[in-house]
N, C-alpha and C positions, 0 to 999 in steps of 0.2 A: 469545456474542451480539455481533453487529456493531451497536453503538449508532447509529452515524452512518446506517447503512442503514435500521435500523428508524425512526429520527427522520425521515429523508427521506420514508419512507412516509406519515408524519403531517403533512408539510409544509404541503399545502393545506389540511388541517383546522385547523392552527394559524393560517394566514394569515386564513382565514375568521373564525375566532374572534377574533383580534386586531382585525380591522377592525370586527367588530360591537361589540366594546367601545369602539373608538375612535369610532364613530358616535353612542355614547350615553354620553358623558362624564358623570361625577357628581363634585361636589365633596366635600371631606372631611366625613366623618360622613353623607353623603347617598347612599352607594354601594348603594342598595337593589337595583336592577336587576342591577348587577355581582355582588353578593354572592349574589343568587338564582341566577344563572347559574353561578357557581362551585360553590355547594353542590349543585346539581342534577347537575353533571358529576361531582363526587366521589362522590356517593351512587350514581350509575350505575356507576361504576368499582369500587364495593365499599369505599369509605373510610368510617370512622365520622366524622360530622360534627358539630361543635360550633359553634354561632352565638352572637352577642351580645357578644363581647369587643370593647370600643371601640365598641359600638353595632352597627355593621355588619361587624365582623370575622368571618372564617370560619377555622376550624382543621379540617383533614383529617387523619385518623390511620390508618395502615395498619400492620399488624404481620405479620411473617414470621419463621418459626423461633422459637427459645426464648430468644435472647440478651436480657439486660436493657439492652443498649446502645441509645441513641436519638440521633437527629439532627433538627435543625429547619431548614427552609428557608423563607425569607420573601420575599414579593412585596408591593409596594404597589399600591393600587387607584385612588387618587383622582386627579382631574383638576385643571387650573388655571382660574382665572377670566380667560380670554382669548377673544377672538373669532378663531376659526380663519380663516385666509387662504391655505390650501393649494390650494384649488380641486379637491381630490380627490373621487372618486366616493363615498367612504366618510366624507367629512368629517363633523364634528359637526353634529347636527341641533338642538343646544341653543345659541342665542346666548348668548355670554358664558362658555362652558364649552368647554374643550379639553384633550385629552390632549397637552399640549405637553412633557411630560417622559418619555414612553415607559412610563408604568405600564401601559398597555395590552398593551405588548410583554412587560413583566415578568411580568404575570399569565398571559398566553398561553404563555410559555415554561415556567412552573412547572406549568401545567395539562397542557402537553404532556409533560413529564417524569412527571407524576402518572399519566397514562394508561399510559405505557410501563412504569413501575415496577409498576403494579397488574396489568399483563399478565404481566410476567415473575417478579416477587416474587424476584428474584435477590439477596436480602439477608437478613441475620439480625439482626432487632432491630425497633425501632419507629421509623417515619418520621412526623414531624409537619410538616405543611405550613401555614404561617401566612400567611393573606391579610389584609394590615393596611390599615385605613382611615386617612385624614387624615395622610399623610406631609408634605404641603405646608404646613409651618409650624403645623399644628394639634396636633402631639404625639400622633398616634395610637399610636405605639409605647409611649410612656410610660403612656398610658391602659390599653392592653392589659395592660401589665405590672402596673399598680396593681390591675387587676381580676383578676390571678392567672393569667395565661395560662401562665407557665412554671412555676407551682405545680401546675397541673392537667395540663400537658403538659411535664414536665421534659425537658431536652435535654442531653446530653453536650457538645455543640457546636452552634452555630447559624451559618448562613450566608446572605447576600443578594448579589444581583447588580443592577448599574445600567448601562444603555447609556451610552456616552459618545461624542458626536460629536468629530471631530478625531482619531481614532484608527482605524487600518484595520479594516474590517468583520470581525467575528467574532474578532479578536485579544482574548485575555484578559490582564487586568492585575492584579497583586498587590503589596501592600506592607505589611510588618509594622510595628507600632508605630502611632504618631499618623498617620492618613492623611487625614482630613477635619477641617475647622476647626470650633471651637465657633461659635455664632451667638447673640448677644444683641441685644435690642432696647431702645433707650433713647428715652424720650419726654421732651422738655424743654418746660416752659412758661415763657415769660419775661413777666414782668408789669411793665409800664412805666406811663407815664402818657400818655394820649391828648391830642391837641390839634390846632390848626389847622396844616397843612402850611406856611403862610406864616410861623409863629412857632415854630420847632422849639425855640427856647431855653425856652420855657414847657412843654415836655413832655419825657418820658423815652422815647425812641424805641426800641421793642423790636426793630424791624427791624435797626437799627444794631447793637444787642446781638447779634442773631443772626449778623450779618456778622462781627463780632469773634470770636465763638465758633467759627465755621466755620474761619477762619484759625488760630486758636490751637490747635484740636483737631489739625490736621495736624502740629504740632510734637510730640505725643505719640509717633506712630510714628517720627518721624525723630530724636528727641532723648531719648525716655524708654525706647524698647525696643531691645535689643541688636540690632545690624545682621543677626546670623544668625538671629534669631527672626522668624517671620511674625506680622504684625498688620495689620488693615485696619479703618479707621474711615471709614465712608461716611454722609454726610448726604444722605438720600434724599428728604426733604420739608421745606419750610419753608411754613407758612401764616400769613399775616397780612394785615389790611387788606382794604378793598374798593374804595377809590378813591384817586386820586393826590394830593389835597389834604387828607387826613385821616391823622393819625398815630394808629394804633390803640393801644388799651390793652394789647394783649398779642399775642404771637406763639408759634407752636408748631412745634417741631422733631421730626422722627423720624430716628434714627440707628441704622445697623447695625454691630455690632462683631464681629470675628472673630480667632480665635487658634488656634494648634496646640499651645499648652502651657497647663495649668491656672494655672501661676504667671503667665504673661503675662496670661492672661484676668483674673485678679484684679487684677493691676497696672493694666490698662487701666480697669477700673472705677473704681479709686481716682483715677486721673489725670483721667479724664472728668469725674467729680463735682467734683473740685477746680477744673479749668479753667472749667467752666460757671459754677460759683458765683463764681469770681474775676472772670470777664469781666463777669457781671452786676453785681457790685459796683462795678467801675470805672465803669460807666455810670449808677450810680444806680438799677439795676432789681433785681428780686427774681427768682430762678430756683427752679423746682420740678422735680426730676429723679426720673423713674421708670425704674428699671433692672430689665429682665426677663431673667433667664437662660433662654434659649430651648432651644438644643440644646448638649450637651456635646461635647467633642472625641471623634472616632470613633477608637478605638484597636483595631487588629487584633492578636489574640493571635498571637505568634510562631510557636508550634508549629502552630497550625491554619492559619495562612497558608502556612507551608512545605508542610503536607500538601496544602493545596488547590492550590497551585502545582504540585506534583509530580503530582497527579492530572491537570492539564491538560498537562503536559510529557510524561507517559507515554502519554497518549491521542493527543495531536496533534503532539507534537514541540516542540522548543525554539523553532522559528520562529514558533509559534502565540501565544507569549507576548509582551506588550509589554515591551521591554527598558527597564530603569532607570526605572520609573514614579515620577513625582514625587508629592509631597503635593498635595492639592486644597484650595482655599480655600473651596469650597462646603461646605454642611453637610448632614447626613443623620441623621434621628431613629433610625435603626438603631443609633446610638451607644448608646442606652439598652439595647438587647438585649445589646450587648457588654459593658456594665458588670455584667450579671447572668450571663453565660454566655460562655465562651470561643468565639471564632469568627472569621470573616473576611468582610469586605465587599470584593468584587471588581468590576472593571469589564469590560465587554465592548464592543469598539469598534463604533461605529454607522456608520463610514465617515469618510473624509477627503477632502481636495481639493475641487475645485469642486462647488458644490451641497450641501456639508455644511452643515447649519443647526444651530446650538447650541440646546440645550433651552431652555424657557421663552420661545420664540419663536413668534409666530403662524404662521410658515412651516415649522415643525418637523413631521417625521414619523418614526415608528420604522422602522427598516430590516428589512423582512420576511425579507431574506437571511440575518439572524443568528439567526433563530428556532430553527433546526435545531442550531446549534452551542450556543446557550444551553441549550436543553432537554436536549441530549445530554450536556452538561457536568454538569447537575444528576444525571442518571442514573448517570454514571461516579462522581461524588463520593459519592452514597448508597451505591452498591454497593461502593466501596472502604472507606468508613468503617464500614459495617455488614457487612463481609466475614465 
C-alpha cells in the first residue's frame, strides 16, 4: 500500500473537515459538536465507539486479526478563549473562542488516518483512537484516566502528535526522555493594611510587597537552580487597588512555574513559598500561598521514541526528521498518559520563516499542507506496531 498516495486522495476531505472544526470551536469540556462529528465519522467507518470519558471524550476501537497487541493514538479537541483575527473564510463563528493551537488539525489528521486504517485493515491487533477534551489547562487527560479510559481500553503503547510553528512544514520531531516541562500555578494573596496614599507610613502597602516578591523570585532561577537545569518562574498577573490615592488592603498575584526535572520542580515550590513568606514578613504583611501542581513533566519512553522515529525515517527518509530536537518549556497534559503507558509525544512542523505564527496567538492557523503527512504517519505507525 502506498500510504502517501492514499492519504493524498483524502486530502481535500481532511481539509474540509479541519476547517469545519475550526469554524465551530468549543472550549474544554464543551466539545459537544466536535465529539458528535467524530463519533459519527467513526461509526460510519466501522469503529466501535465509546463516549463519555472526560464528559465529551470519544474513543474509537477497531480490531483486525487475532493478535492481543494494542496501540493508542490520542488527539486533543478543545479550543482557546481567544478572539480570532485571521480574517479567514472559515474563521471562528463564536466570539471569544478560537482553535489557536491546532487541535482542529490534530483531530482531522487522526480522523484521516482512522478512515484509511478502517479501509485497509492492514494490521493485526487492536487500535484505540482517543479524542480527548480539555487539554488547554483543564486536565482532560487526567480526568479520562481517572474515569478508567486505559482500564477499559488498555494499550501496549500510546502516541500523540502536536503541530509546531517555527519548524519546516511536515518535518517530524522526536526526543526521548523529559521532553516538555511541568507546569504549576501559584496564587499569592498579600494582606497588608490599607490607607491614604498621602500617608503611606500609616499603612502596609501590599503593592510594594508584590514588587519585592517579583524581584526576589527571579533570584531562585539564577541562584538556587543549577545552571544546566531548566526552570521558569513567570509572574503573569498582579491585581490590586482601584485608584491612585488609596493604598489597598490586599494584592493578588498569579505565577506560572515550569521545570524539566521532578527534583527541580519540588525545589522551586519550596523556594517560592519561602521567598514569598520572607518578603511579606520584611514589609510587615501576611502572605497566603496556594500552590497547584497542574501538569507533570512529559517523559517519552526511550524504546517507543526510537521505534516511532524509525517509522518516520524508514517511511520518509532521514531528511524528514527534525535534527537535534531540543526540549520544550511548554507543557502538555498527555504527560499523564505517558505516566500510565509507555509511548511517545512527537511534533510535526507547521512551517517556518515569514508568516509563521506561534500557537496561542489570535493570528494563528493550522497548516493544511501537513495533514497528509500527519495522517499518513499515523497509518505507518499503526501498521508497523501491529505488524
